[in-house]
matplotlib code that plots the C-alpha trace (Angstrom):
import matplotlib.pyplot as plt

x = [21.4, 21.2, 20.6, 18.8, 18.1, 17.0, 13.4, 14.6, 17.4, 14.6, 12.5, 15.0, 15.9, 12.2, 11.9, 14.7, 13.6, 10.6, 11.6, 14.2, 10.7, 11.5, 8.0, 8.9, 7.6, 7.4, 7.6, 6.6, 8.3, 9.3, 12.7, 13.0, 12.0, 11.2, 10.1, 6.7, 8.6, 11.2, 8.1, 6.3, 9.4, 9.8, 6.4, 7.1, 10.4, 8.4, 6.0, 8.6, 12.5, 12.9, 12.2, 12.1, 12.0, 11.3, 11.8, 10.4, 9.3, 6.0, 5.5, 2.6, 0.5, 1.9, -0.5, 1.1, 1.4, 2.3, 5.6, 7.0, 10.4, 10.5, 10.0, 12.8, 15.2, 18.6, 19.2, 22.3, 20.5, 17.6, 20.3, 21.6, 18.6, 18.2, 20.7, 20.9, 17.3, 18.5, 16.5, 17.6, 16.4, 16.2, 14.5, 15.3, 14.3, 14.4, 11.4, 12.7, 12.9, 9.2, 7.4, 9.8, 9.1, 5.4, 4.0, 0.1, -1.0, -2.7, -5.1, -8.2, -10.0, -13.8, -15.1, -13.0, -10.4, -12.6, -13.3, -11.3, -7.7, -9.5, -11.2, -8.4, -6.1, -7.4, -5.6, -3.6, -4.8, -5.0, -0.9, -0.6, -2.6, -0.7, 2.9, 1.9, 0.2, 3.5, 6.1, 3.2, 4.4, 8.8, 8.8, 5.7, 5.7, 3.8, 3.1, 3.0, 2.4, 0.8, 1.0, -2.8, -2.0, -2.6, -6.0, -7.5, -4.4, -4.9, -8.8, -7.8, -5.2, -7.2, -9.8, -7.6, -5.8, -9.2, -10.8, -7.4, -7.1, -3.2, -2.2, -0.9, -1.5, -2.2, -0.7, -1.2, 0.7, -0.9, -0.2, 3.3, 3.0, 5.9, 5.4, 3.3, 1.0, 1.9, 1.4, 5.4, 5.1, 8.2, 6.4, 6.6, 10.2, 8.6, 7.2, 8.6, 9.0, 5.8, 4.1, 5.6, 4.4, 0.4, 0.4, -0.5, -4.0, -4.8, -4.1, -6.3, -8.9, -9.5, -9.4, -12.3, -14.3, -13.5, -14.3, -17.2, -18.5, -17.9, -20.1, -23.2, -22.8, -24.5, -24.8, -21.7, -22.0, -22.0, -18.5, -17.1, -18.7, -16.3, -13.6, -13.4, -13.0, -10.1, -8.3, -9.2, -7.6, -3.5, -2.6, -2.3, -3.9, -7.1, -9.1, -8.8, -11.8, -12.7, -15.0, -16.4, -17.0, -17.1, -13.6, -14.6, -16.2, -14.9, -19.3, -20.2, -22.0, -25.6, -25.7, -22.7, -22.8, -20.6, -17.3, -16.2, -13.2, -12.7, -10.2, -8.7, -6.3, -5.1, -2.8, -0.4, 0.8, 1.7, 2.4, -0.8, -0.9, -3.5, -4.5, -7.4, -8.4, -10.9, -13.3, -14.7, -17.0, -20.0, -23.7, -24.9]
y = [-4.4, -7.9, -9.0, -12.5, -14.1, -17.8, -18.3, -21.0, -17.9, -15.5, -18.0, -19.0, -15.2, -14.7, -17.1, -16.0, -12.6, -13.8, -16.3, -13.1, -10.8, -8.9, -7.2, -7.0, -4.9, -5.6, -2.9, -5.0, -3.5, -4.0, -2.2, 1.1, 3.0, 6.4, 9.0, 7.3, 3.9, 5.4, 7.6, 3.4, 2.6, 5.6, 5.0, 1.9, 3.1, 3.1, 0.6, -2.0, -3.4, -4.9, -3.4, -5.7, -4.3, -6.9, -6.3, -8.2, -7.3, -10.3, -11.6, -13.1, -9.5, -8.3, -9.1, -10.8, -6.9, -4.7, -3.6, -7.1, -6.5, -3.0, -2.3, -0.1, -1.6, -0.4, -2.9, -0.9, 2.2, 0.1, -1.3, 2.2, 4.0, 1.1, 1.2, 5.2, 4.6, 1.8, -1.0, -4.7, -7.0, -6.5, -10.0, -9.9, -13.5, -14.0, -15.3, -19.2, -18.9, -17.6, -19.4, -22.5, -24.9, -26.5, -23.8, -24.4, -21.9, -19.0, -16.5, -14.9, -12.2, -11.8, -8.8, -6.7, -7.5, -7.6, -3.8, -0.7, -1.8, -5.1, -4.9, -4.2, -5.3, -8.9, -11.5, -8.4, -8.8, -12.7, -12.2, -9.5, -10.9, -14.5, -13.0, -10.9, -14.5, -15.5, -13.0, -13.0, -17.1, -16.6, -13.4, -13.9, -10.0, -8.8, -5.1, -4.7, -1.4, -0.1, 3.1, 4.6, 5.2, 1.9, 2.0, -0.9, -3.2, -2.4, -3.2, -6.8, -7.5, -6.5, -8.9, -11.7, -11.3, -11.8, -14.2, -16.4, -15.4, -14.4, -12.3, -9.6, -6.2, -3.8, -0.2, 2.2, 5.1, 8.7, 9.2, 11.1, 13.7, 15.5, 19.0, 20.1, 17.4, 14.0, 10.9, 9.3, 6.3, 3.9, 4.3, 8.1, 7.3, 6.2, 10.1, 12.3, 15.6, 16.8, 14.1, 14.6, 18.6, 17.6, 14.7, 16.8, 17.4, 14.2, 14.8, 18.8, 16.8, 15.0, 18.4, 19.6, 16.6, 16.9, 21.2, 19.9, 17.8, 20.4, 22.5, 20.0, 18.1, 14.8, 13.2, 11.2, 11.3, 15.1, 15.1, 12.7, 14.4, 17.5, 15.1, 13.6, 17.5, 18.1, 14.6, 14.8, 17.9, 16.2, 15.5, 11.8, 10.8, 8.3, 7.4, 3.5, 4.6, 7.1, 5.8, 6.9, 4.2, 3.1, 3.1, -0.4, -1.9, -0.4, -0.3, 2.5, 5.1, 6.2, 9.8, 11.8, 10.4, 9.9, 9.0, 8.7, 7.2, 9.2, 6.9, 7.1, 5.3, 7.5, 6.6, 9.1, 7.7, 4.3, 5.0, 3.9, 5.9, 5.7, 8.4, 8.9, 11.1, 10.4, 12.9, 13.0, 15.1, 15.2, 15.4, 11.9]
z = [11.3, 9.8, 5.9, 6.2, 2.8, 4.4, 5.6, 8.0, 9.1, 9.9, 11.2, 13.9, 14.5, 15.3, 17.5, 19.6, 19.7, 21.0, 23.4, 24.9, 25.1, 22.5, 20.0, 16.9, 14.4, 10.7, 7.9, 4.4, 1.1, -2.3, -2.0, -3.6, -0.6, 0.0, 2.4, 3.1, 3.7, 6.7, 8.4, 8.5, 10.1, 12.4, 13.4, 14.9, 17.0, 19.8, 19.1, 19.5, 20.4, 16.9, 13.5, 10.9, 6.9, 4.4, 0.6, -1.9, -5.3, -5.1, -8.5, -7.4, -7.4, -11.0, -13.9, -17.1, -19.0, -15.8, -14.7, -13.0, -14.8, -14.7, -11.3, -9.7, -7.7, -5.7, -3.3, -1.9, -2.0, 0.3, 2.9, 3.6, 4.1, 6.2, 8.2, 9.1, 10.9, 12.3, 11.4, 13.0, 10.1, 6.5, 5.7, 1.2, 0.4, -3.6, -5.5, -5.9, -1.7, -1.2, -4.4, -5.1, -7.9, -7.2, -5.3, -5.3, -2.2, -2.4, 0.2, -1.6, 0.5, -1.4, -2.2, -1.0, -3.8, -6.5, -6.6, -7.2, -7.9, -8.0, -10.6, -13.0, -11.8, -11.3, -8.9, -7.7, -3.6, -3.8, -4.7, -1.5, 0.8, 0.1, 0.2, 3.4, 5.2, 4.1, 5.6, 9.0, 9.0, 8.6, 10.8, 12.8, 13.8, 16.9, 14.7, 11.5, 9.7, 6.4, 4.5, 4.1, 0.4, -0.3, 1.3, -0.1, 0.2, 4.6, 4.2, 2.5, 5.1, 7.9, 6.4, 6.3, 9.8, 11.3, 8.6, 9.8, 13.5, 13.1, 16.0, 14.7, 15.0, 12.3, 11.9, 9.4, 8.8, 6.8, 3.0, 2.8, 0.1, -2.1, -1.5, -4.1, -2.9, -5.0, -2.9, -2.7, -4.5, -5.9, -9.4, -9.6, -11.0, -14.1, -15.0, -17.5, -16.8, -18.1, -16.4, -13.1, -13.8, -13.8, -11.7, -8.3, -10.3, -8.9, -5.0, -6.6, -7.7, -3.8, -2.5, -4.2, -3.5, 0.4, -0.7, -2.6, 0.5, 3.1, 1.1, 2.0, -2.0, -1.3, -4.3, -5.3, -9.7, -9.0, -7.0, -9.6, -12.5, -11.2, -10.6, -13.7, -15.3, -13.5, -14.6, -18.2, -18.1, -17.6, -21.1, -22.2, -18.7, -18.5, -15.4, -14.2, -11.9, -9.2, -5.8, -3.1, -0.5, 3.0, 4.3, 6.6, 3.7, 0.0, -0.5, -3.0, -0.9, -2.3, -0.3, 1.3, 5.2, 7.8, 6.5, 3.1, 1.2, -2.1, -4.3, -7.2, -9.8, -12.9, -15.9, -16.9, -19.7, -19.1, -14.8, -13.1, -9.8, -7.1, -4.3, -1.7, 1.2, 3.8, 4.1, 8.5, 10.3, 7.7, 9.4, 9.3]

ax = plt.figure().add_subplot(projection="3d")
ax.plot(x, y, z, "-o")
ax.set_aspect("equal")
plt.show()
């Protein structure tokens, strides 16, 4: 396994892989790897000959009052996990290399970036789109894979890839959960023991939404009301949003028909957690 920190070195290496006819697969991460990340790596195994994992805590997707400084980092641990997974390359650039002095160029995917998480985290998806575009240009992968926990992120990136004509195939992988249903996230580390105890209620509220839809309830407001009641039982919690939207466009649904993405963001203490579920097979 090779660790690459310099952008020109990564670009040269990618050209060598491509020139030798090898398919490059990319797993973009911010490090502090968990089983969700490992599942992405494994799901790429049969898709490509070279697996590249990028580890970069991207400062441009954090707001001024968010957790950039305390975001969990452990590169030695991450490196060992990648080695065990037989990853070929870790791309591990510094912020100074990715955003040198006098950096001025950013990508804004309009509309999709301004709803749900984008409403409460202005500028977040501008930072996400920008860093992913940079990674695509540096690594030049044939395939990139993302987890469905960050569903809005996937929709934004797909739109960017289509609009800007990137020659990269975007794959997704299902949410990986703890045994009690909590979606795996690097930020779970922030939870206190008491908060961790109540965290599975997020997923339970999504399952309740699914049950309501399967019972034939078609009013989104009724579902949001029930989910809100469940989530408000968590001590010291605050709901950021609950959204029922079309999975492809993230536009709100007025009536539960076809496929519906139910997504939420909830603060447990100071920790913001997101989760979602796609409800399928509903009557049109």
